[in-house]
N, C-alpha and C positions, 0 to 999 in steps of 0.2 A: 733464491733467495740474489733480492732487486740489489744494484751497492747502490752506492754515493756516492759523486766525484768530487774530490777537497782539489785543490789544489793550492801549494805552499810549496816556499821552501828550503832547501834540505842541502848542509855542508855547501853553500850560497849558494845549488848552482838550482831554477826553478822547474819544478815537479811537480807530476798528476797521480795521483793515484784512482778508481776504481776501489770504497770498500768499505762490506758486508756493513750497516747499521751497525752490529757491535765488533765491528772489528777494535781490538785496542788498538791503541798506534805501539809501541812493543811491535803489538805482532804481523804488525803493517811497515815499520822495520828496518824487522827482520825478515821474513816471506816475501814482502812484495818488491823491495827496495835492495836486502841481500847485505844487510848493516848488523855482521853479526852482533859485531861490536856490543852490543842494544843486547844486553843479559838478563834472561828475566830469569827470580827467585819465589819467591812467596809470592807476587801476584797482587799482592794485600799494600805496594808500596811501603811498610814496614822495610826493607833489604838494603833499596838504595841501588842493586840492581844495576835499572830497568835509566837510572838517569839519563838522560837529557838535558840541554838548551833550550827552547820555548822561549826567544825574542831574548838573549844574554839570559834567564833564569832559569837555576836550573831545578832538576817535576823529576813526576813519577811516569813513568810510559805507558805503564802499565796501569796509572790511573785514569788515564788521557783518554776518548773512543779516539779514533785513527782524525774525523771529520772535524773536534775539536778544535785541530791544528791545523782547518782551510784559512792560507792565509796571512799563517807564523814565520817564523824565520825557526825547520831548528836546526841543531849542530848536534851532532855524535858525537863516539870515543873518534871515528875514522874523521869529522869532518878534525878535529885534533892533531890528527894525531900530523909527521913529518912525512911523508914519502924516501926523503934522504937522510934523513938525519932523526934522530930520539931530542925527541919536546924534551923542555925545558924540566914539564913534568911530572913525563918516562926520562928521562936521563937523573934525578935521583930518588925517587920511587928504585930503581935500577940498583943509587946506589949504597943506597940505606941498606939495601933486601924486602925497600917492605909492600911484595909482591908474594906469593906462594904458588896458587893454586890460578888464582888468575883472576876467578869470578868474577871476585870482586873487584879488580882495579879500573876497568872502562871507568866505575860507579865514583870509583873511587878521585880518577882520576874525572874522570867529570864535573863533582860534585867541588874538588878545588879548585880547579881552573874557575867557575863561577864568580868563589872566596876571589883569590888574589887577586881574579878582575879588576871588580870592587874592591877590593884590601891590601892591596898588596904591603899591609905595614902590618896584618893578623898577628896578629902571636895565638902559641901557641896554646892559649886556654879558646878564643877566639872558633881555630883550627879544629878544636878538639871539643868542641860543641856545635860542627857548618857539618861535623864527620858525626856527629852522634847518631843522621841518622841509616847510617850506612852499615853494615856490620861484612863481620870478616872474621871468619869461621879458624883460618891455617896461618896467619903471621902473629897478631895483635896486635896491637893500636900504637906501640910505640914509634914502628920503623915507622908505620903510612904519618908522624906527627913527625919525626924527624928530615923526613926525603919534602914535605909541603915545609918546611918554615926553606930550608932548606934551593926550595925552589924561589922564593921568594927573592929575590930581586932581582931576577930573571924576569920580572914584574915590577916591580921598581923602576929597575931599569923604560921597557917598554914607553910606565907615566911619563915619565922625564922630558 
């Protein structure tokens, strides 16, 4: 099958890929770049496990063809991580026990990061609404909402 070239930025690094025209972005990230933090749950955009940032906006990478990412900046959960310490969201998820099996956690954190980056004063209702497209089958949502509320302070400080 012929491939198409893609040049984009992934986690801050200029990246070139050659992908089959029907390759979804989630598969290109996982298989071609080894960024396995982007999970594929439903492959229909319903669960949120594959959420990434595309030019700063939270999007479902299972609903995008990889070729659609050409020229864009992609940030995955790996790009939001810090090798030296937990990020404020990661620390808050740990503190509040907002993860269990961990399958939904990358998508939850990426979605919460997008929300708090745009609205560091988000209240519980806004957080709940934003995360409503991310499914968790283990922990429920109370501890996740509490974790995101707890992490707001770091985003408020960063904005100040």
